[in-house]
C-alpha positions as CSV (number, residue, x, y, z in Angstrom):
1,M,34.9,-6.8,14.2
2,A,31.7,-4.9,15.1
3,T,29.6,-6.9,12.5
4,G,30.7,-10.2,14.0
5,T,30.0,-9.1,17.6
6,T,26.6,-7.8,16.6
7,A,25.8,-11.0,14.7
8,R,26.8,-13.2,17.6
9,H,24.7,-11.1,20.0
10,A,21.7,-11.4,17.7
11,A,22.2,-15.2,17.4
12,D,22.4,-15.4,21.2
13,M,19.1,-13.5,21.4
14,G,17.5,-16.1,19.1
15,F,17.5,-14.2,15.9
16,H,18.2,-15.9,12.5
17,V,21.4,-14.1,11.4
18,T,22.2,-13.2,7.8
19,V,25.3,-11.0,7.0
20,T,26.0,-9.8,3.5
21,E,29.6,-10.7,3.1
22,D,30.3,-8.3,0.3
23,A,28.7,-5.3,2.1
24,C,31.1,-5.2,5.0
25,A,34.8,-5.0,5.3
26,A,37.8,-5.2,7.6
27,S,41.1,-3.4,7.7
28,R,42.8,-6.3,6.0
29,P,41.4,-9.0,3.6
30,G,42.5,-11.8,5.9
31,L,40.6,-10.4,8.8
32,H,37.5,-10.0,6.7
33,H,37.6,-13.6,5.6
34,A,38.2,-14.8,9.1
35,A,35.3,-12.8,10.4
36,I,33.0,-14.1,7.6
37,D,34.1,-17.7,8.4
38,N,33.2,-17.1,12.1
39,I,29.8,-15.5,11.2
40,A,29.0,-18.6,9.1
41,L,29.2,-20.7,12.2
42,I,26.2,-18.9,13.8
43,G,24.2,-17.8,10.8
44,R,24.5,-17.2,7.1
45,A,27.2,-15.2,5.3
46,V,25.9,-14.6,1.7
47,P,26.4,-12.1,-1.1
48,V,24.0,-9.1,-1.3
49,D,22.6,-10.4,-4.6
50,M,21.4,-13.5,-2.9
51,V,19.6,-11.5,-0.2
52,V,18.0,-9.3,-2.9
53,A,16.9,-12.3,-4.9
54,E,15.3,-13.9,-1.7
55,W,13.5,-10.6,-0.9
56,Q,12.2,-10.3,-4.5
57,A,10.9,-13.9,-4.4
58,A,9.1,-13.4,-1.1
């Protein structure tokens, strides 16, 4: 829940949001998947490996 709230606030402030979906969790898998789906509506929800690869290529 906190990650989603923070992501929405960042997006509202004009930031480009990327959340690493496999580096956060919720109390139940279904809640995690729902939160990631919601985050994907306002930014990117991607695996850590993708973020690392993008940083290495930059």
